[in-house]
Residue frames relative to the residue before (quaternion, step in Angstrom):
aa qw qx qy qz dx dy dz
M 1.0000 0.0000 0.0000 0.0000 0.00 0.00 0.00
S 0.1838 -0.7912 0.5780 0.0786 3.54 -0.91 0.93
T 0.1267 -0.7750 0.6144 0.0762 3.53 -1.09 0.71
T 0.2805 -0.7415 0.5863 0.1666 3.49 -1.17 0.60
A 0.3887 -0.7181 0.5289 0.2315 3.54 -0.82 1.01
P 0.5186 -0.6268 0.4659 0.3481 3.60 -1.04 0.69
V 0.4193 -0.6917 0.5309 0.2526 3.53 -1.10 0.73
A 0.3427 -0.7467 0.5359 0.1946 3.56 -0.73 1.06
T 0.3906 -0.6844 0.5604 0.2549 3.55 -1.08 0.74
P 0.4289 -0.6975 0.4993 0.2834 3.60 -0.71 0.97
L 0.5643 -0.6276 0.4170 0.3373 3.57 -0.97 0.84
S 0.6094 0.5739 -0.3600 0.4120 3.58 1.08 -0.60
R 0.6615 0.5052 -0.3082 0.4607 3.62 1.20 -0.39
I 0.5540 0.5879 -0.4095 0.4241 3.61 1.20 -0.19
A 0.4968 -0.7195 0.4089 0.2612 3.57 -0.72 1.12
A 0.7998 0.2325 -0.1147 0.5414 3.60 0.88 -0.86
P 0.5040 -0.6281 0.4844 0.3418 3.57 -1.09 0.62
P 0.6153 -0.5366 0.4017 0.4148 3.61 -1.14 0.44
T 0.3150 -0.7405 0.5656 0.1802 3.55 -1.11 0.71
L 0.2922 -0.7326 0.5901 0.1722 3.54 -0.89 0.97
I 0.2095 -0.7744 0.5880 0.1036 3.56 -0.73 1.08
R 0.0625 -0.8161 0.5743 -0.0134 3.55 -0.32 1.31
R 0.7862 0.0486 0.0128 0.6159 3.55 1.12 -0.74
A 0.0969 -0.7965 0.5964 0.0220 3.55 -1.01 0.85
A 0.1748 -0.7443 0.6280 0.1453 3.52 -1.35 0.21
V 0.1564 -0.7486 0.6369 0.0979 3.53 -1.12 0.75
L 0.2255 -0.7759 0.5819 0.0923 3.54 -0.78 1.13
G 0.7380 0.2828 -0.2551 0.5570 3.55 -0.27 1.29
A 0.1213 -0.8337 0.5385 0.0194 3.57 -0.52 1.21
G 0.3198 0.7367 -0.5264 0.2791 3.56 1.10 0.65
T 0.7937 -0.2919 0.2085 0.4913 3.56 -1.25 -0.25
M 0.7044 0.4575 -0.2764 0.4670 3.59 0.78 -0.98
G 0.6936 0.4878 -0.2885 0.4447 3.57 0.77 -0.99
S 0.6772 0.4877 -0.3075 0.4572 3.59 0.87 -0.87
R 0.6510 0.4978 -0.3214 0.4745 3.61 1.02 -0.71
I 0.6012 0.5266 -0.3608 0.4807 3.61 1.07 -0.62
A 0.6419 0.5178 -0.3197 0.4665 3.59 0.95 -0.88
A 0.6434 0.5144 -0.3233 0.4658 3.61 0.98 -0.79
H 0.6471 0.5121 -0.3258 0.4614 3.61 0.95 -0.80
L 0.6343 0.5169 -0.3272 0.4728 3.57 1.01 -0.78
A 0.6495 0.5001 -0.3131 0.4796 3.58 0.95 -0.86
N 0.6256 0.5390 -0.3356 0.4533 3.59 1.01 -0.76
A 0.6805 0.4544 -0.2720 0.5065 3.58 1.19 -0.57
G 0.5697 -0.6318 0.3631 0.3800 3.59 1.29 0.10
I 0.5217 0.6398 -0.4073 0.3907 3.59 1.24 0.33
A 0.4144 -0.6826 0.5467 0.2520 3.56 -0.81 1.04
T 0.0590 -0.8365 0.5426 -0.0490 3.56 -0.74 1.09
L 0.2638 -0.7259 0.6200 0.1381 3.51 -1.07 0.90
L 0.1159 -0.7914 0.5992 0.0350 3.59 -0.71 1.09
L 0.0273 -0.8352 0.5471 -0.0491 3.56 -0.41 1.28
D 0.0582 0.7601 -0.6471 0.0134 3.53 -1.24 0.58
M 0.6762 -0.4950 0.3543 0.4150 3.55 -1.30 0.13
V 0.4690 -0.6109 0.5475 0.3273 3.53 -1.35 0.25
P 0.3920 -0.7238 0.5063 0.2569 3.62 -0.60 1.06
A 0.5898 -0.5971 0.4140 0.3524 3.59 -1.01 0.84
G 0.8471 0.1620 -0.1419 0.4858 3.54 -0.92 0.97
E 0.5190 0.6535 -0.4066 0.3717 3.58 1.26 0.02
T 0.3424 -0.7413 0.5394 0.2056 3.59 -0.92 0.87
V 0.6647 0.4128 -0.2934 0.5493 3.60 1.16 -0.52
K 0.2831 -0.8290 0.4576 0.1524 3.57 -0.04 1.32
N 0.7173 0.4158 -0.2488 0.5007 3.62 1.10 -0.57
K 0.2337 0.8395 -0.4746 0.1240 3.59 1.28 0.26
L 0.6885 0.4865 -0.3099 0.4396 3.63 0.79 -0.91
A 0.6791 0.4691 -0.2950 0.4814 3.59 0.92 -0.85
L 0.6464 0.5085 -0.3237 0.4679 3.62 0.99 -0.76
S 0.6371 0.5174 -0.3239 0.4707 3.59 1.02 -0.78
A 0.6323 0.5281 -0.3248 0.4646 3.56 1.06 -0.77
L 0.6452 0.5081 -0.3218 0.4711 3.60 0.99 -0.78
D 0.6229 0.5265 -0.3368 0.4705 3.60 1.03 -0.74
A 0.6617 0.5042 -0.3009 0.4663 3.57 0.95 -0.90
L 0.6328 0.5303 -0.3337 0.4549 3.61 1.00 -0.77
A 0.6465 0.5373 -0.3181 0.4384 3.57 1.00 -0.82
K 0.7428 0.3930 -0.2056 0.5016 3.58 1.14 -0.65
A 0.4347 0.7521 -0.4271 0.2510 3.59 1.28 -0.21
K 0.0676 -0.7508 0.6560 0.0378 3.52 -1.20 0.73
P 0.4219 -0.2749 -0.8276 0.2482 1.58 -1.18 2.18
A 0.6882 -0.5119 0.3376 0.3878 3.52 -1.25 0.57
A 0.4145 -0.7105 0.5184 0.2337 3.56 -1.03 0.85
F 0.7573 0.3295 -0.1713 0.5372 3.58 1.16 -0.62
Y 0.5339 -0.6072 0.4819 0.3377 3.56 -1.10 0.74
D 0.7580 0.0156 0.0201 0.6518 3.53 1.13 -0.81
S 0.5451 -0.6625 0.3969 0.3263 3.59 -0.82 0.94
S 0.5852 0.5962 -0.3747 0.4020 3.62 1.12 -0.51
L 0.5779 0.6124 -0.3695 0.3930 3.61 1.18 -0.48
A 0.5099 0.6453 -0.4186 0.3852 3.60 1.21 -0.36
A 0.5897 0.5970 -0.3593 0.4083 3.60 1.14 -0.56
L 0.5919 0.5765 -0.3650 0.4291 3.61 1.22 -0.28
I 0.6619 0.4762 -0.3010 0.4945 3.59 1.26 -0.24
T 0.1376 -0.7740 0.6161 0.0485 3.54 -0.91 1.04
A 0.3384 -0.7458 0.5430 0.1855 3.57 -0.81 1.05
G 0.0973 0.7879 -0.6034 0.0752 3.54 -1.12 0.71
N 0.3404 -0.7299 0.5522 0.2156 3.54 -1.31 -0.22
F 0.6406 -0.5669 0.3832 0.3485 3.53 -1.28 0.49
D 0.6441 0.5562 -0.3323 0.4065 3.60 1.08 -0.58
E 0.8148 0.2803 -0.1135 0.4945 3.58 0.94 -0.86
D 0.7830 0.4339 -0.1725 0.4110 3.57 1.01 -0.73
L 0.3819 0.7357 -0.4909 0.2683 3.63 1.16 0.13
P 0.6071 0.5538 -0.3857 0.4194 3.69 0.95 -0.57
K 0.5881 0.5867 -0.3622 0.4228 3.62 1.17 -0.50
L 0.5292 0.6413 -0.4043 0.3812 3.59 1.24 -0.33
A 0.5411 0.6340 -0.3922 0.3891 3.60 1.18 -0.46
Q 0.6789 0.4767 -0.2741 0.4865 3.59 1.22 -0.49
C 0.6246 0.5732 -0.3226 0.4210 3.59 1.26 -0.15
D 0.3797 -0.7244 0.5387 0.2023 3.53 -1.08 0.84
W 0.7887 0.1364 -0.0489 0.5975 3.58 1.14 -0.66
I 0.0641 -0.7769 0.6264 0.0028 3.56 -0.84 1.04
I 0.1112 -0.7997 0.5899 0.0107 3.55 -0.74 1.13
E 0.2342 -0.7640 0.5886 0.1227 3.57 -0.66 1.12
A 0.0822 0.7989 -0.5873 0.1002 3.57 -0.79 1.07
V 0.2910 0.7535 -0.5329 0.2521 3.58 0.85 0.96
A 0.7872 -0.3361 0.2331 0.4616 3.57 -1.33 -0.02
E 0.5092 -0.6471 0.4845 0.2952 3.57 -1.14 0.72
N 0.4128 0.6496 -0.5010 0.3957 3.51 0.48 1.32
L 0.4580 -0.7276 0.4383 0.2621 3.56 -0.51 1.20
A 0.6601 0.5141 -0.3165 0.4470 3.61 0.88 -0.86
I 0.6480 0.5082 -0.3179 0.4699 3.59 0.97 -0.83
K 0.6782 0.4996 -0.2938 0.4519 3.58 0.86 -0.97
T 0.7087 0.4601 -0.2839 0.4533 3.59 0.76 -0.97
S 0.6261 0.5352 -0.3355 0.4572 3.58 1.02 -0.73
L 0.6713 0.4839 -0.2944 0.4780 3.59 0.90 -0.91
L 0.6888 0.4915 -0.2989 0.4412 3.59 0.79 -0.96
A 0.5932 0.5498 -0.3653 0.4610 3.61 1.10 -0.58
R 0.6628 0.4806 -0.2940 0.4932 3.60 1.11 -0.67
V 0.6686 0.5361 -0.2845 0.4297 3.57 1.09 -0.74
V 0.6342 0.6081 -0.3386 0.3367 3.59 0.79 -1.05
P 0.6667 0.5108 -0.3452 0.4189 3.68 0.79 -0.76
H 0.6876 0.4927 -0.2733 0.4579 3.59 1.19 -0.44
L 0.5658 0.6450 -0.3738 0.3524 3.61 1.22 -0.23
S 0.5056 -0.5945 0.5349 0.3238 3.50 -1.24 0.62
P 0.5908 -0.5876 0.4049 0.3765 3.63 -1.08 0.58
R 0.7137 0.4391 -0.2546 0.4827 3.61 1.14 -0.51
A 0.4580 0.7060 -0.4412 0.3117 3.59 1.26 -0.08
V 0.3013 -0.7038 0.6155 0.1873 3.52 -1.25 0.62
L 0.1235 -0.7843 0.6070 0.0334 3.57 -0.76 1.12
T 0.0176 0.8071 -0.5879 0.0509 3.56 -0.72 1.09
T 0.2932 -0.7259 0.5921 0.1914 3.53 -1.32 0.33
N 0.3377 -0.7274 0.5646 0.1949 3.53 -1.19 0.63
T 0.2440 0.7992 -0.5189 0.1802 3.58 1.12 0.52
S 0.2402 -0.7719 0.5687 0.1516 3.53 -1.12 0.64
G 0.8310 0.1948 -0.0910 0.5130 3.56 1.12 -0.35
L 0.6243 0.5360 -0.3562 0.4428 3.59 1.16 -0.28
P 0.5112 -0.6435 0.4615 0.3342 3.61 -0.97 0.74
V 0.4744 -0.6975 0.4630 0.2722 3.57 -0.73 1.08
N 0.6217 0.5422 -0.3623 0.4339 3.61 1.00 -0.70
Q 0.6410 0.4994 -0.3316 0.4794 3.62 1.08 -0.57
I 0.6288 0.5209 -0.3370 0.4687 3.59 1.01 -0.72
A 0.7540 0.4057 -0.2071 0.4732 3.59 0.91 -0.90
A 0.4144 0.7725 -0.4333 0.2092 3.61 1.21 -0.36
G 0.7923 0.3334 -0.1836 0.4769 3.60 0.79 -0.87
L 0.5309 0.6561 -0.4012 0.3560 3.59 1.24 0.02
S 0.4463 -0.6732 0.5172 0.2831 3.54 -1.13 0.66
């Protein structure tokens, strides 16, 4: 039986240089977003976890803080070591979008609703570094529709 080894693509043929991810942000502190933030922290990446400010709430970071509390109690454990939770900073969409300028990778993980995603991303884009990578965690919406109105 003969096998053929895969042919490696020379690095010189890759269009963009590798991106070093030093800091990330996750937009949406629900189950998916908070677990993504935990995985990033497990990899040693400082992560900003943002969500909306609930109507009438005085604690503006309540959703992100609640998500961090849930991660600390999760079974199976969300963190390889509980000390890694310190790499995640809670925030909100109303006050903390300017902090995205310091992030190399921004992951959108809000509700699977095109209007919600596009509205949030329109607010996010002006704050991004020119080298930032913006991704979505959509599972069913066409990415071209999510990105259609973005610069």
